[in-house]
All heavy atoms as a GROMACS GRO file, in nm:
protein
  564
    1MET      N    1   8.750  10.919   9.952
    1MET     CA    2   8.670  10.938   9.835
    1MET      C    3   8.709  10.838   9.726
    1MET      O    4   8.623  10.786   9.658
    1MET     CB    5   8.686  11.082   9.783
    1MET     CG    6   8.616  11.100   9.651
    1MET     SD    7   8.581  11.265   9.597
    1MET     CE    8   8.464  11.321   9.716
    2ILE      N    9   8.838  10.811   9.708
    2ILE     CA   10   8.883  10.717   9.607
    2ILE      C   11   8.832  10.576   9.640
    2ILE      O   12   8.786  10.504   9.552
    2ILE     CB   13   9.037  10.718   9.595
    2ILE    CG1   14   9.082  10.853   9.540
    2ILE    CG2   15   9.087  10.604   9.509
    2ILE    CD1   16   9.230  10.876   9.544
    3ILE      N   17   8.839  10.540   9.767
    3ILE     CA   18   8.791  10.408   9.810
    3ILE      C   19   8.640  10.397   9.784
    3ILE      O   20   8.593  10.295   9.732
    3ILE     CB   21   8.822  10.384   9.960
    3ILE    CG1   22   8.971  10.396   9.987
    3ILE    CG2   23   8.764  10.252  10.007
    3ILE    CD1   24   9.056  10.282   9.944
    4ARG      N   25   8.564  10.500   9.820
    4ARG     CA   26   8.419  10.497   9.800
    4ARG      C   27   8.385  10.483   9.652
    4ARG      O   28   8.297  10.405   9.614
    4ARG     CB   29   8.356  10.623   9.857
    4ARG     CG   30   8.200  10.614   9.857
    4ARG     CD   31   8.136  10.742   9.899
    4ARG     NE   32   8.146  10.833   9.784
    4ARG     CZ   33   8.169  10.962   9.791
    4ARG    NH1   34   8.184  11.021   9.907
    4ARG    NH2   35   8.176  11.036   9.683
    5ARG      N   36   8.455  10.555   9.567
    5ARG     CA   37   8.428  10.546   9.423
    5ARG      C   38   8.460  10.408   9.370
    5ARG      O   39   8.387  10.355   9.286
    5ARG     CB   40   8.507  10.652   9.348
    5ARG     CG   41   8.453  10.791   9.368
    5ARG     CD   42   8.533  10.890   9.287
    5ARG     NE   43   8.481  11.024   9.301
    5ARG     CZ   44   8.540  11.131   9.254
    5ARG    NH1   45   8.655  11.120   9.189
    5ARG    NH2   46   8.486  11.249   9.271
    6ALA      N   47   8.568  10.349   9.417
    6ALA     CA   48   8.603  10.212   9.374
    6ALA      C   49   8.494  10.115   9.418
    6ALA      O   50   8.458  10.023   9.342
    6ALA     CB   51   8.737  10.172   9.431
    7ARG      N   52   8.439  10.132   9.537
    7ARG     CA   53   8.328  10.047   9.584
    7ARG      C   54   8.205  10.067   9.496
    7ARG      O   55   8.138   9.971   9.460
    7ARG     CB   56   8.297  10.077   9.729
    7ARG     CG   57   8.394  10.017   9.823
    7ARG     CD   58   8.343  10.017   9.966
    7ARG     NE   59   8.440   9.948  10.047
    7ARG     CZ   60   8.505  10.002  10.149
    7ARG    NH1   61   8.479  10.125  10.187
    7ARG    NH2   62   8.594   9.932  10.216
    8ASP      N   63   8.173  10.192   9.468
    8ASP     CA   64   8.056  10.222   9.385
    8ASP      C   65   8.067  10.157   9.247
    8ASP      O   66   7.966  10.115   9.190
    8ASP     CB   67   8.039  10.374   9.367
    8ASP     CG   68   7.998  10.445   9.496
    8ASP    OD1   69   7.958  10.375   9.593
    8ASP    OD2   70   8.007  10.569   9.500
    9ARG      N   71   8.189  10.146   9.193
    9ARG     CA   72   8.212  10.083   9.063
    9ARG      C   73   8.222   9.933   9.072
    9ARG      O   74   8.232   9.863   8.971
    9ARG     CB   75   8.339  10.138   8.998
    9ARG     CG   76   8.330  10.282   8.955
    9ARG     CD   77   8.454  10.324   8.874
    9ARG     NE   78   8.578  10.306   8.948
    9ARG     CZ   79   8.641  10.399   9.020
    9ARG    NH1   80   8.589  10.520   9.028
    9ARG    NH2   81   8.754  10.373   9.081
   10GLY      N   82   8.222   9.878   9.194
   10GLY     CA   83   8.232   9.734   9.212
   10GLY      C   84   8.374   9.680   9.199
   10GLY      O   85   8.394   9.561   9.184
   11GLU      N   86   8.474   9.767   9.206
   11GLU     CA   87   8.614   9.726   9.190
   11GLU      C   88   8.671   9.665   9.317
   11GLU      O   89   8.768   9.588   9.309
   11GLU     CB   90   8.698   9.844   9.147
   11GLU     CG   91   8.661   9.897   9.009
   11GLU     CD   92   8.736  10.023   8.971
   11GLU    OE1   93   8.806  10.080   9.056
   11GLU    OE2   94   8.722  10.065   8.855
   12ILE      N   95   8.614   9.701   9.432
   12ILE     CA   96   8.659   9.645   9.560
   12ILE      C   97   8.537   9.610   9.644
   12ILE      O   98   8.427   9.661   9.619
   12ILE     CB   99   8.753   9.740   9.639
   12ILE    CG1  100   8.681   9.870   9.676
   12ILE    CG2  101   8.880   9.767   9.561
   12ILE    CD1  102   8.761   9.960   9.770
   13GLY      N  103   8.558   9.526   9.744
   13GLY     CA  104   8.450   9.486   9.832
   13GLY      C  105   8.416   9.593   9.934
   13GLY      O  106   8.471   9.703   9.933
   14ALA      N  107   8.327   9.556  10.026
   14ALA     CA  108   8.276   9.650  10.124
   14ALA      C  109   8.351   9.644  10.258
   14ALA      O  110   8.317   9.716  10.351
   14ALA     CB  111   8.128   9.625  10.147
   15GLY      N  112   8.453   9.559  10.269
   15GLY     CA  113   8.526   9.546  10.394
   15GLY      C  114   8.601   9.673  10.431
   15GLY      O  115   8.628   9.757  10.346
   16PRO      N  116   8.635   9.686  10.559
   16PRO     CA  117   8.707   9.805  10.604
   16PRO      C  118   8.850   9.808  10.549
   16PRO      O  119   8.917   9.706  10.542
   16PRO     CB  120   8.709   9.791  10.757
   16PRO     CG  121   8.692   9.645  10.783
   16PRO     CD  122   8.610   9.592  10.668
   17VAL      N  123   8.893   9.927  10.510
   17VAL     CA  124   9.028   9.946  10.460
   17VAL      C  125   9.101  10.035  10.559
   17VAL      O  126   9.063  10.150  10.580
   17VAL     CB  127   9.028  10.013  10.320
   17VAL    CG1  128   9.170  10.040  10.273
   17VAL    CG2  129   8.954   9.926  10.220
   18PRO      N  130   9.207   9.982  10.625
   18PRO     CA  131   9.280  10.064  10.722
   18PRO      C  132   9.340  10.189  10.657
   18PRO      O  133   9.374  10.189  10.538
   18PRO     CB  134   9.393   9.971  10.771
   18PRO     CG  135   9.350   9.834  10.733
   18PRO     CD  136   9.263   9.847  10.612
   19ALA      N  137   9.354  10.293  10.736
   19ALA     CA  138   9.409  10.419  10.686
   19ALA      C  139   9.546  10.400  10.622
   19ALA      O  140   9.578  10.463  10.521
   19ALA     CB  141   9.415  10.522  10.799
   20THR      N  142   9.628  10.314  10.679
   20THR     CA  143   9.762  10.290  10.624
   20THR      C  144   9.753  10.236  10.483
   20THR      O  145   9.827  10.280  10.394
   20THR     CB  146   9.840  10.193  10.713
   20THR    OG1  147   9.850  10.248  10.844
   20THR    CG2  148   9.980  10.167  10.660
   21ALA      N  149   9.663  10.143  10.458
   21ALA     CA  150   9.646  10.087  10.324
   21ALA      C  151   9.591  10.192  10.229
   21ALA      O  152   9.632  10.201  10.113
   21ALA     CB  153   9.556   9.965  10.328
   22ALA      N  154   9.495  10.272  10.278
   22ALA     CA  155   9.433  10.374  10.193
   22ALA      C  156   9.529  10.484  10.152
   22ALA      O  157   9.516  10.541  10.044
   22ALA     CB  158   9.312  10.434  10.266
   23THR      N  159   9.627  10.515  10.235
   23THR     CA  160   9.719  10.626  10.204
   23THR      C  161   9.855  10.580  10.152
   23THR      O  162   9.941  10.664  10.122
   23THR     CB  163   9.742  10.714  10.329
   23THR    OG1  164   9.803  10.636  10.432
   23THR    CG2  165   9.612  10.773  10.380
   24LEU      N  166   9.874  10.451  10.137
   24LEU     CA  167  10.004  10.397  10.097
   24LEU      C  168  10.057  10.458   9.968
   24LEU      O  169  10.173  10.498   9.961
   24LEU     CB  170   9.999  10.244  10.083
   24LEU     CG  171  10.128  10.180  10.035
   24LEU    CD1  172  10.237  10.194  10.142
   24LEU    CD2  173  10.106  10.035  10.001
   25ALA      N  174   9.975  10.466   9.865
   25ALA     CA  175  10.022  10.519   9.737
   25ALA      C  176  10.071  10.662   9.752
   25ALA      O  177  10.178  10.698   9.700
   25ALA     CB  178   9.911  10.512   9.633
   26PHE      N  179   9.996  10.746   9.822
   26PHE     CA  180  10.036  10.885   9.841
   26PHE      C  181  10.166  10.894   9.920
   26PHE      O  182  10.253  10.975   9.890
   26PHE     CB  183   9.925  10.963   9.912
   26PHE     CG  184   9.796  10.961   9.837
   26PHE    CD1  185   9.690  10.884   9.880
   26PHE    CD2  186   9.781  11.035   9.719
   26PHE    CE1  187   9.571  10.881   9.810
   26PHE    CE2  188   9.662  11.033   9.649
   26PHE     CZ  189   9.556  10.955   9.694
   27ASP      N  190  10.179  10.811  10.022
   27ASP     CA  191  10.300  10.812  10.104
   27ASP      C  192  10.423  10.770  10.023
   27ASP      O  193  10.529  10.832  10.035
   27ASP     CB  194  10.284  10.720  10.225
   27ASP     CG  195  10.176  10.767  10.321
   27ASP    OD1  196  10.141  10.886  10.318
   27ASP    OD2  197  10.125  10.683  10.397
   28LEU      N  198  10.408  10.666   9.940
   28LEU     CA  199  10.521  10.622   9.858
   28LEU      C  200  10.558  10.724   9.752
   28LEU      O  201  10.676  10.747   9.725
   28LEU     CB  202  10.489  10.488   9.792
   28LEU     CG  203  10.487  10.367   9.885
   28LEU    CD1  204  10.437  10.244   9.813
   28LEU    CD2  205  10.626  10.341   9.943
   29VAL      N  206  10.458  10.787   9.691
   29VAL     CA  207  10.487  10.892   9.591
   29VAL      C  208  10.562  11.007   9.657
   29VAL      O  209  10.662  11.056   9.605
   29VAL     CB  210  10.356  10.941   9.525
   29VAL    CG1  211  10.379  11.071   9.448
   29VAL    CG2  212  10.302  10.834   9.431
   30ARG      N  213  10.515  11.049   9.772
   30ARG     CA  214  10.581  11.160   9.843
   30ARG      C  215  10.724  11.122   9.879
   30ARG      O  216  10.818  11.200   9.858
   30ARG     CB  217  10.503  11.197   9.970
   30ARG     CG  218  10.568  11.311  10.047
   30ARG     CD  219  10.489  11.351  10.172
   30ARG     NE  220  10.461  11.235  10.255
   30ARG     CZ  221  10.340  11.206  10.303
   30ARG    NH1  222  10.238  11.282  10.276
   30ARG    NH2  223  10.324  11.101  10.379
   31TYR      N  224  10.744  11.002   9.931
   31TYR     CA  225  10.879  10.958   9.969
   31TYR      C  226  10.973  10.957   9.848
   31TYR      O  227  11.083  11.011   9.854
   31TYR     CB  228  10.872  10.818  10.031
   31TYR     CG  229  11.008  10.758  10.054
   31TYR    CD1  230  11.083  10.795  10.164
   31TYR    CD2  231  11.062  10.667   9.965
   31TYR    CE1  232  11.210  10.742  10.185
   31TYR    CE2  233  11.188  10.614   9.984
   31TYR     CZ  234  11.260  10.650  10.095
   31TYR     OH  235  11.386  10.598  10.115
   32ARG      N  236  10.929  10.895   9.739
   32ARG     CA  237  11.016  10.886   9.622
   32ARG      C  238  11.045  11.023   9.562
   32ARG      O  239  11.156  11.050   9.517
   32ARG     CB  240  10.957  10.791   9.519
   32ARG     CG  241  10.970  10.647   9.570
   32ARG     CD  242  10.933  10.543   9.474
   32ARG     NE  243  11.009  10.547   9.350
   32ARG     CZ  244  10.986  10.462   9.250
   32ARG    NH1  245  10.894  10.370   9.262
   32ARG    NH2  246  11.056  10.470   9.141
   33PHE      N  247  10.945  11.112   9.566
   33PHE     CA  248  10.968  11.247   9.515
   33PHE      C  249  11.070  11.321   9.600
   33PHE      O  250  11.161  11.385   9.549
   33PHE     CB  251  10.836  11.325   9.509
   33PHE     CG  252  10.853  11.462   9.451
   33PHE    CD1  253  10.864  11.481   9.314
   33PHE    CD2  254  10.860  11.574   9.533
   33PHE    CE1  255  10.881  11.606   9.259
   33PHE    CE2  256  10.876  11.700   9.479
   33PHE     CZ  257  10.887  11.717   9.343
   34LEU      N  258  11.058  11.308   9.731
   34LEU     CA  259  11.152  11.376   9.821
   34LEU      C  260  11.292  11.318   9.811
   34LEU      O  261  11.391  11.390   9.816
   34LEU     CB  262  11.103  11.368   9.965
   34LEU     CG  263  10.980  11.452   9.998
   34LEU    CD1  264  10.931  11.421  10.139
   34LEU    CD2  265  11.010  11.600   9.984
   35MET      N  266  11.303  11.187   9.796
   35MET     CA  267  11.433  11.123   9.791
   35MET      C  268  11.500  11.134   9.655
   35MET      O  269  11.622  11.145   9.647
   35MET     CB  270  11.422  10.973   9.828
   35MET     CG  271  11.381  10.949   9.972
   35MET     SD  272  11.508  11.006  10.088
   35MET     CE  273  11.426  11.140  10.168
   36GLU      N  274  11.420  11.131   9.547
   36GLU     CA  275  11.478  11.129   9.413
   36GLU      C  276  11.461  11.260   9.338
   36GLU      O  277  11.522  11.280   9.233
   36GLU     CB  278  11.415  11.014   9.331
   36GLU     CG  279  11.443  10.878   9.395
   36GLU     CD  280  11.366  10.766   9.331
   36GLU    OE1  281  11.307  10.786   9.222
   36GLU    OE2  282  11.362  10.657   9.390
   37GLY      N  283  11.377  11.350   9.388
   37GLY     CA  284  11.359  11.480   9.325
   37GLY      C  285  11.260  11.486   9.212
   37GLY      O  286  11.221  11.594   9.168
   38SER      N  287  11.220  11.371   9.160
   38SER     CA  288  11.119  11.367   9.054
   38SER      C  289  11.054  11.230   9.055
   38SER      O  290  11.102  11.138   9.120
   38SER     CB  291  11.181  11.396   8.917
   38SER     OG  292  11.271  11.292   8.883
   39LEU      N  293  10.946  11.219   8.978
   39LEU     CA  294  10.875  11.092   8.975
   39LEU      C  295  10.809  11.078   8.838
   39LEU      O  296  10.734  11.167   8.796
   39LEU     CB  297  10.769  11.092   9.084
   39LEU     CG  298  10.716  10.959   9.131
   39LEU    CD1  299  10.827  10.874   9.193
   39LEU    CD2  300  10.606  10.979   9.233
   40SER      N  301  10.837  10.971   8.768
   40SER     CA  302  10.780  10.949   8.636
   40SER      C  303  10.639  10.890   8.647
   40SER      O  304  10.601  10.834   8.750
   40SER     CB  305  10.868  10.855   8.555
   40SER     OG  306  10.863  10.724   8.612
   41ALA      N  307  10.565  10.900   8.540
   41ALA     CA  308  10.432  10.839   8.534
   41ALA      C  309  10.442  10.689   8.552
   41ALA      O  310  10.356  10.627   8.616
   41ALA     CB  311  10.364  10.874   8.403
   42GLU      N  312  10.549  10.630   8.500
   42GLU     CA  313  10.569  10.485   8.514
   42GLU      C  314  10.591  10.446   8.660
   42GLU      O  315  10.543  10.343   8.705
   42GLU     CB  316  10.687  10.438   8.428
   42GLU     CG  317  10.662  10.447   8.278
   42GLU     CD  318  10.686  10.588   8.223
   42GLU    OE1  319  10.751  10.672   8.289
   42GLU    OE2  320  10.635  10.614   8.113
   43ALA      N  321  10.663  10.531   8.732
   43ALA     CA  322  10.687  10.503   8.874
   43ALA      C  323  10.557  10.510   8.954
   43ALA      O  324  10.533  10.428   9.042
   43ALA     CB  325  10.789  10.602   8.930
   44ILE      N  326  10.473  10.607   8.921
   44ILE     CA  327  10.344  10.619   8.988
   44ILE      C  328  10.257  10.497   8.956
   44ILE      O  329  10.194  10.439   9.045
   44ILE     CB  330  10.274  10.751   8.950
   44ILE    CG1  331  10.354  10.868   9.005
   44ILE    CG2  332  10.130  10.754   9.004
   44ILE    CD1  333  10.308  11.004   8.955
   45ASP      N  334  10.253  10.460   8.829
   45ASP     CA  335  10.176  10.340   8.791
   45ASP      C  336  10.225  10.217   8.865
   45ASP      O  337  10.144  10.135   8.910
   45ASP     CB  338  10.188  10.315   8.640
   45ASP     CG  339  10.108  10.413   8.556
   45ASP    OD1  340  10.018  10.480   8.612
   45ASP    OD2  341  10.135  10.422   8.435
   46ASP      N  342  10.355  10.203   8.878
   46ASP     CA  343  10.413  10.089   8.950
   46ASP      C  344  10.367  10.087   9.096
   46ASP      O  345  10.328   9.982   9.147
   46ASP     CB  346  10.565  10.092   8.940
   46ASP     CG  347  10.629   9.971   9.003
   46ASP    OD1  348  10.588   9.857   8.968
   46ASP    OD2  349  10.719   9.989   9.086
   47ILE      N  350  10.372  10.200   9.162
   47ILE     CA  351  10.329  10.209   9.302
   47ILE      C  352  10.182  10.170   9.314
   47ILE      O  353  10.144  10.091   9.400
   47ILE     CB  354  10.353  10.351   9.356
   47ILE    CG1  355  10.503  10.374   9.376
   47ILE    CG2  356  10.278  10.373   9.488
   47ILE    CD1  357  10.541  10.518   9.405
   48VAL      N  358  10.100  10.225   9.228
   48VAL     CA  359   9.956  10.198   9.235
   48VAL      C  360   9.925  10.052   9.203
   48VAL      O  361   9.853   9.986   9.278
   48VAL     CB  362   9.879  10.293   9.140
   48VAL    CG1  363   9.733  10.253   9.129
   48VAL    CG2  364   9.890  10.437   9.190
   49GLU      N  365   9.980  10.000   9.095
   49GLU     CA  366   9.945   9.867   9.048
   49GLU      C  367  10.009   9.753   9.129
   49GLU      O  368   9.951   9.645   9.138
   49GLU     CB  369   9.981   9.851   8.900
   49GLU     CG  370   9.901   9.942   8.811
   49GLU     CD  371   9.750   9.916   8.817
   49GLU    OE1  372   9.709   9.799   8.827
   49GLU    OE2  373   9.674  10.015   8.813
   50THR      N  374  10.128   9.775   9.183
   50THR     CA  375  10.195   9.664   9.254
   50THR      C  376  10.183   9.670   9.404
   50THR      O  377  10.204   9.569   9.471
   50THR     CB  378  10.345   9.655   9.217
   50THR    OG1  379  10.409   9.774   9.260
   50THR    CG2  380  10.364   9.633   9.069
   51ALA      N  381  10.150   9.787   9.459
   51ALA     CA  382  10.143   9.798   9.604
   51ALA      C  383  10.005   9.840   9.653
   51ALA      O  384   9.941   9.770   9.731
   51ALA     CB  385  10.249   9.896   9.655
   52ALA      N  386   9.957   9.955   9.610
   52ALA     CA  387   9.836  10.013   9.666
   52ALA      C  388   9.709   9.933   9.632
   52ALA      O  389   9.634   9.894   9.721
   52ALA     CB  390   9.821  10.158   9.622
   53VAL      N  391   9.686   9.909   9.505
   53VAL     CA  392   9.562   9.842   9.465
   53VAL      C  393   9.553   9.701   9.523
   53VAL      O  394   9.449   9.665   9.581
   53VAL     CB  395   9.545   9.843   9.311
   53VAL    CG1  396   9.431   9.753   9.268
   53VAL    CG2  397   9.522   9.984   9.262
   54PRO      N  398   9.656   9.618   9.512
   54PRO     CA  399   9.643   9.484   9.571
   54PRO      C  400   9.618   9.487   9.722
   54PRO      O  401   9.537   9.410   9.773
   54PRO     CB  402   9.779   9.418   9.539
   54PRO     CG  403   9.828   9.489   9.418
   54PRO     CD  404   9.781   9.631   9.435
   55LEU      N  405   9.683   9.576   9.792
   55LEU     CA  406   9.666   9.585   9.937
   55LEU      C  407   9.523   9.628   9.972
   55LEU      O  408   9.459   9.571  10.061
   55LEU     CB  409   9.767   9.683   9.997
   55LEU     CG  410   9.762   9.701  10.149
   55LEU    CD1  411   9.789   9.567  10.219
   55LEU    CD2  412   9.864   9.804  10.191
   56ILE      N  413   9.472   9.728   9.902
   56ILE     CA  414   9.335   9.774   9.928
   56ILE      C  415   9.235   9.664   9.896
   56ILE      O  416   9.140   9.640   9.971
   56ILE     CB  417   9.306   9.903   9.848
   56ILE    CG1  418   9.386  10.018   9.909
   56ILE    CG2  419   9.157   9.934   9.846
   56ILE    CD1  420   9.386  10.145   9.826
   57ARG      N  421   9.256   9.593   9.785
   57ARG     CA  422   9.164   9.484   9.749
   57ARG      C  423   9.161   9.375   9.854
   57ARG      O  424   9.055   9.321   9.884
   57ARG     CB  425   9.200   9.426   9.614
   57ARG     CG  426   9.154   9.512   9.500
   57ARG     CD  427   9.170   9.444   9.366
   57ARG     NE  428   9.119   9.530   9.262
   57ARG     CZ  429   9.169   9.536   9.140
   57ARG    NH1  430   9.272   9.460   9.108
   57ARG    NH2  431   9.117   9.616   9.051
   58VAL      N  432   9.275   9.340   9.908
   58VAL     CA  433   9.279   9.236  10.012
   58VAL      C  434   9.197   9.278  10.133
   58VAL      O  435   9.114   9.202  10.182
   58VAL     CB  436   9.425   9.204  10.053
   58VAL    CG1  437   9.429   9.124  10.182
   58VAL    CG2  438   9.495   9.128   9.943
   59HIS      N  439   9.217   9.399  10.180
   59HIS     CA  440   9.142   9.445  10.296
   59HIS      C  441   8.994   9.460  10.266
   59HIS      O  442   8.910   9.418  10.346
   59HIS     CB  443   9.200   9.578  10.348
   59HIS     CG  444   9.327   9.558  10.424
   59HIS    ND1  445   9.330   9.508  10.552
   59HIS    CD2  446   9.455   9.582  10.390
   59HIS    CE1  447   9.455   9.501  10.593
   59HIS    NE2  448   9.533   9.546  10.496
   60ALA      N  449   8.960   9.519  10.153
   60ALA     CA  450   8.820   9.543  10.120
   60ALA      C  451   8.743   9.415  10.098
   60ALA      O  452   8.623   9.410  10.121
   60ALA     CB  453   8.811   9.632   9.995
   61SER      N  454   8.814   9.309  10.057
   61SER     CA  455   8.745   9.181  10.036
   61SER      C  456   8.726   9.105  10.165
   61SER      O  457   8.654   9.005  10.169
   61SER     CB  458   8.823   9.095   9.937
   61SER     OG  459   8.942   9.047   9.998
   62GLY      N  460   8.794   9.148  10.271
   62GLY     CA  461   8.786   9.078  10.398
   62GLY      C  462   8.875   8.956  10.405
   62GLY      O  463   8.864   8.875  10.495
   63ALA      N  464   8.966   8.940  10.309
   63ALA     CA  465   9.053   8.824  10.301
   63ALA      C  466   9.193   8.857  10.347
   63ALA      O  467   9.290   8.831  10.279
   63ALA     CB  468   9.056   8.771  10.158
   64GLU      N  469   9.205   8.914  10.467
   64GLU     CA  470   9.336   8.958  10.515
   64GLU      C  471   9.435   8.844  10.537
   64GLU      O  472   9.554   8.864  10.534
   64GLU     CB  473   9.319   9.037  10.645
   64GLU     CG  474   9.245   9.166  10.624
   64GLU     CD  475   9.227   9.243  10.752
   64GLU    OE1  476   9.317   9.238  10.837
   64GLU    OE2  477   9.124   9.307  10.765
   65ASP      N  478   9.386   8.723  10.560
   65ASP     CA  479   9.476   8.611  10.584
   65ASP      C  480   9.504   8.531  10.459
   65ASP      O  481   9.544   8.416  10.464
   65ASP     CB  482   9.417   8.518  10.691
   65ASP     CG  483   9.422   8.579  10.830
   65ASP    OD1  484   9.510   8.662  10.853
   65ASP    OD2  485   9.338   8.542  10.914
   66SER      N  486   9.487   8.592  10.341
   66SER     CA  487   9.504   8.518  10.217
   66SER      C  488   9.648   8.511  10.168
   66SER      O  489   9.674   8.454  10.065
   66SER     CB  490   9.417   8.580  10.107
   66SER     OG  491   9.463   8.710  10.078
   67GLY      N  492   9.741   8.568  10.242
   67GLY     CA  493   9.882   8.567  10.200
   67GLY      C  494   9.944   8.429  10.213
   67GLY      O  495   9.886   8.336  10.268
   68ALA      N  496  10.063   8.417  10.161
   68ALA     CA  497  10.134   8.290  10.168
   68ALA      C  498  10.168   8.256  10.311
   68ALA      O  499  10.197   8.342  10.393
   68ALA     CB  500  10.261   8.298  10.084
   69GLU      N  501  10.163   8.130  10.342
   69GLU     CA  502  10.194   8.086  10.477
   69GLU      C  503  10.338   8.122  10.512
   69GLU      O  504  10.430   8.103  10.433
   69GLU     CB  505  10.177   7.934  10.487
   69GLU     CG  506  10.178   7.885  10.627
   69GLU     CD  507  10.140   7.738  10.636
   69GLU    OE1  508  10.100   7.680  10.535
   69GLU    OE2  509  10.153   7.682  10.745
   70GLY      N  510  10.355   8.179  10.630
   70GLY     CA  511  10.488   8.216  10.676
   70GLY      C  512  10.536   8.348  10.622
   70GLY      O  513  10.650   8.385  10.642
   71SER      N  514  10.449   8.423  10.552
   71SER     CA  515  10.496   8.547  10.492
   71SER      C  516  10.480   8.669  10.580
   71SER      O  517  10.521   8.776  10.543
   71SER     CB  518  10.420   8.572  10.359
   71SER     OG  519  10.284   8.592  10.386
   72GLY      N  520  10.420   8.653  10.695
   72GLY     CA  521  10.402   8.768  10.781
   72GLY      C  522  10.391   8.727  10.926
   72GLY      O  523  10.404   8.609  10.957
   73PRO      N  524  10.366   8.821  11.015
   73PRO     CA  525  10.361   8.792  11.157
   73PRO      C  526  10.256   8.688  11.195
   73PRO      O  527  10.281   8.600  11.275
   73PRO     CB  528  10.326   8.927  11.222
   73PRO     CG  529  10.358   9.029  11.120
   73PRO     CD  530  10.350   8.962  10.988
   74LYS      N  531  10.138   8.692  11.131
   74LYS     CA  532  10.032   8.595  11.163
   74LYS      C  533  10.070   8.455  11.119
   74LYS      O  534  10.042   8.358  11.186
   74LYS     CB  535   9.900   8.636  11.100
   74LYS     CG  536   9.838   8.755  11.162
   74LYS     CD  537   9.706   8.784  11.097
   74LYS     CE  538   9.643   8.907  11.156
   74LYS     NZ  539   9.513   8.938  11.090
   75GLY      N  540  10.132   8.445  11.002
   75GLY     CA  541  10.164   8.316  10.946
   75GLY      C  542  10.308   8.275  10.965
   75GLY      O  543  10.355   8.184  10.901
   76SER      N  544  10.377   8.343  11.052
   76SER     CA  545  10.519   8.317  11.071
   76SER      C  546  10.543   8.173  11.116
   76SER      O  547  10.474   8.123  11.202
   76SER     CB  548  10.576   8.414  11.174
   76SER     OG  549  10.712   8.387  11.192
   77SER      N  550  10.638   8.110  11.055
   77SER     CA  551  10.668   7.972  11.091
   77SER      C  552  10.803   7.962  11.160
   77SER      O  553  10.868   7.859  11.154
   77SER     CB  554  10.662   7.884  10.965
   77SER     OG  555  10.754   7.933  10.868
   78ALA      N  556  10.845   8.071  11.222
   78ALA     CA  557  10.972   8.070  11.294
   78ALA      C  558  10.959   7.980  11.415
   78ALA      O  559  10.859   7.979  11.483
   78ALA     CB  560  11.010   8.210  11.337
   79GLY      N  561  11.057   7.906  11.440
   79GLY     CA  562  11.042   7.828  11.560
   79GLY      C  563  11.143   7.728  11.574
   79GLY      O  564  11.180   7.653  11.639
   0.00000   0.00000   0.00000
């Protein structure tokens, strides 16, 4: 529902968003709450703004290979 609303507002593209990307913010909030016992509004904002939103935007725009060269398995320059 959150993804659909963001699309309706024009905040993200129409590309497919994997379930892992869509649930990342909730998973990180749950983890930090369980590990630390509490979670501030600033911590939630940080999770959403630095991890969840950028990841969802990349997938929704269809630009999955837009990362820095060598920064992941596809672009790995090990050799």
